[in-house]
C-alpha positions in Angstrom: -20.6 -19.7 27.1 -23.4 -18.4 25.0 -21.5 -18.5 21.8 -18.9 -21.2 21.2 -15.4 -20.0 20.2 -13.5 -23.3 19.8 -14.2 -26.8 18.8 -15.5 -28.7 21.5 -12.8 -31.1 23.2 -9.8 -29.3 22.4 -7.8 -27.7 25.2 -4.8 -25.3 25.4 -2.2 -27.0 27.2 1.0 -26.1 29.2 4.0 -28.3 29.9 6.0 -27.8 33.0 8.4 -30.4 32.7 9.9 -33.2 30.3 7.4 -35.9 31.1 4.5 -35.0 28.8 2.0 -37.6 30.3 2.4 -36.1 33.9 3.4 -32.7 33.3 1.1 -31.4 30.8 -1.9 -29.5 32.0 -5.0 -28.2 30.3 -4.8 -24.7 31.5 -8.1 -23.7 30.6 -9.7 -26.2 33.0 -7.2 -25.0 35.7 -8.6 -21.7 35.4 -12.3 -22.4 35.4 -11.9 -24.9 38.2 -10.0 -22.3 40.2 -12.7 -19.8 39.7 -15.4 -22.2 40.7 -13.3 -23.1 43.8 -12.9 -19.5 44.8 -16.7 -18.9 44.3 -17.5 -21.9 46.2 -15.5 -20.9 49.3 -16.8 -17.3 49.0 -20.3 -18.6 49.1 -19.6 -20.9 51.8 -18.0 -18.1 54.0 -20.6 -15.6 53.1 -23.3 -17.8 54.5 -21.2 -18.6 57.5 -20.4 -14.8 58.5 -24.1 -13.8 57.9 -25.6 -16.7 59.9 -28.9 -15.4 61.6 -30.7 -17.9 64.2 -34.4 -16.4 64.1 -34.5 -14.5 60.7 -32.4 -16.6 58.3 -32.1 -14.8 55.0 -32.9 -16.8 51.6 -29.6 -18.1 50.9 -29.1 -19.3 54.5 -32.5 -21.2 54.3 -31.3 -22.8 51.0 -28.1 -24.0 52.6 -30.1 -25.4 55.8 -32.8 -27.4 53.4 -29.5 -28.8 51.5 -27.5 -29.6 54.8 -30.7 -31.1 56.4 -31.4 -33.2 53.2 -28.1 -34.4 52.9 -27.7 -35.3 56.7 -30.8 -37.2 56.6 -29.8 -39.1 53.5 -26.4 -39.9 55.2 -27.8 -41.2 58.2 -30.3 -43.3 56.3 -28.0 -44.8 53.6 -24.6 -44.9 55.6 -24.5 -44.5 59.5 -25.4 -42.3 62.3 -21.9 -41.7 62.9 -20.6 -41.3 59.4 -20.7 -37.4 59.9 -17.8 -36.6 57.6 -19.8 -37.8 54.6 -22.1 -34.9 54.7 -19.7 -31.9 54.3 -18.0 -33.9 51.6 -21.3 -34.5 49.7 -22.4 -30.9 50.1 -19.0 -29.4 49.0 -18.9 -31.5 45.9 -22.5 -30.7 45.2 -21.9 -27.0 45.4 -18.5 -27.0 43.5 -20.1 -28.8 40.7 -23.1 -26.8 40.4 -21.1 -23.6 40.5 -18.8 -24.7 37.9 -21.8 -25.9 35.6 -23.7 -22.5 36.2 -20.7 -20.4 35.3 -21.2 -22.0 31.6 -24.3 -19.7 31.4 -22.3 -16.6 31.2 -20.8 -15.3 27.8 -17.4 -16.6 28.9 -14.6 -16.8 26.3 -11.3 -19.1 26.3 -9.6 -20.0 28.3 -12.5 -19.9 30.8 -14.4 -22.9 29.5 -17.0 -25.1 31.3 -15.0 -27.1 33.9 -16.5 -30.2 33.9 -16.6 -30.6 30.1 -12.9 -31.9 30.7 -12.9 -35.6 31.6 -9.7 -35.1 33.5 -11.6 -32.9 36.2 -14.4 -35.3 36.5 -12.2 -38.4 36.8 -10.1 -36.7 39.2 -13.2 -35.8 41.5 -14.6 -39.5 41.2 -11.0 -40.9 42.0 -10.8 -38.7 45.1 -14.1 -39.8 46.2 -13.7 -43.4 45.6 -10.4 -43.2 47.5 -12.1 -41.9 50.6 -14.7 -44.5 50.0 -12.2 -47.3 50.2 -10.4 -46.0 53.1 -13.8 -45.6 54.9 -14.7 -49.3 54.0 -11.2 -50.5 55.2 -11.9 -48.5 58.4 -15.1 -49.7 59.2 -14.6 -53.5 58.1 -11.2 -54.1 59.0 -8.7 -55.9 57.0 -10.6 -59.3 56.8 -14.0 -57.8 56.2 -12.7 -55.4 53.7 -11.7 -58.2 51.5 -14.8 -60.5 52.3 -16.9 -57.5 50.8 -15.6 -58.6 47.4 -17.4 -62.0 47.8 -20.8 -60.8 48.0 -23.9 -61.8 47.9 -23.3 -63.0 51.4 -26.4 -65.4 51.3 -25.4 -68.0 49.0 -22.7 -70.9 49.2 -19.0 -69.9 49.3 -17.8 -71.5 46.0 -20.6 -69.2 44.4 -19.3 -66.0 46.3 -15.7 -66.9 45.1 -17.0 -67.0 41.7 -18.4 -63.4 42.2 -15.1 -61.9 43.1 -14.1 -60.9 39.6 -17.3 -59.4 39.0 -17.2 -57.5 42.3 -13.9 -56.1 41.4 -14.9 -55.0 38.1 -18.0 -53.1 39.6 -15.6 -51.4 42.2 -13.2 -50.3 39.2 -16.2 -49.1 37.1 -17.5 -47.0 40.0 -15.1 -43.8 39.4 -15.3 -44.2 35.6 -19.2 -44.2 35.6 -19.2 -41.5 37.9 -16.8 -39.3 35.9 -18.0 -40.2 32.4 -21.8 -39.2 33.7 -20.9 -35.9 34.6 -18.6 -35.3 31.9 -20.9 -36.6 29.3 -23.9 -34.4 30.0 -21.7 -31.1 30.4 -19.8 -31.9 27.0 -22.9 -32.9 25.3 -24.2 -29.3 26.0 -21.0 -27.5 24.8 -21.2 -29.7 21.7 -25.0 -28.7 21.1 -24.1 -24.9 21.6 -21.4 -25.4 19.1 -23.6 -27.0 16.6 -26.4 -24.4 17.0 -23.7 -21.5 16.7 -22.5 -23.2 13.4 -25.8 -23.6 11.9 -26.9 -20.2 12.6 -23.9 -18.7 11.2 -24.6 -21.0 7.9 -28.0 -19.2 7.8 -27.0 -15.6 8.2 -24.9 -15.1 5.1 -27.5 -16.6 2.7 -30.5 -14.2 3.7 -32.5 -16.3 5.8 -34.9 -15.7 8.4 -32.2 -15.5 11.0 -30.3 -12.8 9.0 -33.3 -10.5 9.3 -34.2 -11.5 12.9 -30.8 -11.3 14.3 -31.8 -11.5 18.0 -33.5 -14.8 17.4 -30.4 -17.1 17.3 -29.2 -15.3 20.5 -32.5 -15.9 22.1 -32.9 -19.6 21.1 -29.3 -20.1 22.6 -30.0 -18.3 25.8 -33.3 -20.5 26.2 -31.1 -23.5 25.5 -28.5 -22.5 28.0 -31.2 -22.0 30.7 -32.2 -25.5 30.2 -28.8 -27.0 29.9 -27.2 -25.3 32.5 -29.6 -24.6 35.3 -31.5 -27.8 34.7 -29.3 -30.5 33.5 -26.4 -29.0 35.6 -28.1 -29.0 38.8 -29.4 -32.5 38.1 -25.9 -33.8 37.5 -24.5 -32.2 40.5 -27.2 -33.7 42.7 -26.6 -37.2 41.2 -23.1 -37.0 41.7 -23.7 -36.0 45.5 -26.1 -38.8 45.6 -24.2 -41.4 44.4 -21.2 -40.1 46.5 -23.3 -40.9 49.5 -24.8 -44.3 48.1 -21.1 -45.4 47.5 -20.2 -44.7 51.3 -23.3 -46.8 52.2 -22.1 -49.5 49.8 -18.8 -49.5 51.6 -20.4 -50.9 54.7 -21.6 -53.9 52.9 -20.7 -57.1 55.1 -20.5 -55.3 58.2 -23.2 -57.3 59.9 -21.5 -60.7 58.7 -18.2 -59.4 59.9 -19.6 -58.8 63.2 -21.4 -62.0 63.3 -18.3 -64.0 62.5 -16.0 -62.1 65.0 -18.8 -63.0 67.6 -19.0 -66.5 66.8 -15.1 -66.7 67.1 -15.0 -65.1 70.5 -17.9 -67.5 71.8 -16.0 -70.6 70.4 
């Protein structure tokens, strides 16, 4: 969106049932995220259908670099057998990247930056954390999963018990911080465009320099959007992907202690 056409933070809604909380949807976010999903799928299938073994095209090379980096990151951070983490992290990265990059084009309502809505970023964060909790329970087992909330493991048990509330708060804060980080940066860019547009509009009627050089405001906004969308938007997509992998690695905390405890029980 090069020119802001609405006050940031306002979303047109649609209500599909009588319960206002569960049945009210921001349809501009639904439309924008649907466009990003379609483009993400089209990009993925486009690369899959044009694969070349000996002479890969440029897009395929970019995908292979991304997959290779994420695969190495997953093996080093999580585990050699956590193969499902890599496609999840890459899909999240591409979706967020596409949704952010769409913001550069002169889109008008109801097509708005999807990640400027806290509902979307929080939904993605909750899905990621839910899968992380499932993975932690699967790897550690019932006892090990709850023992994980008593770390640090190298101190006495009374101190570990005292850390339980802090560890629970930390776990709850993960999806909140993950969602707010992405939302805050994208929404901040939208607010900046709105303020710049408002400022330019105030200058033009007064006969200032921007009224004489009418292309200048547009050029300034385009330069800002290049920085905001392609740099900040890419960095935020990468951070979301990186934290997703790191959270899966953190989900294995206590595995060595659980294996040691189980071995000691068997030997006894």
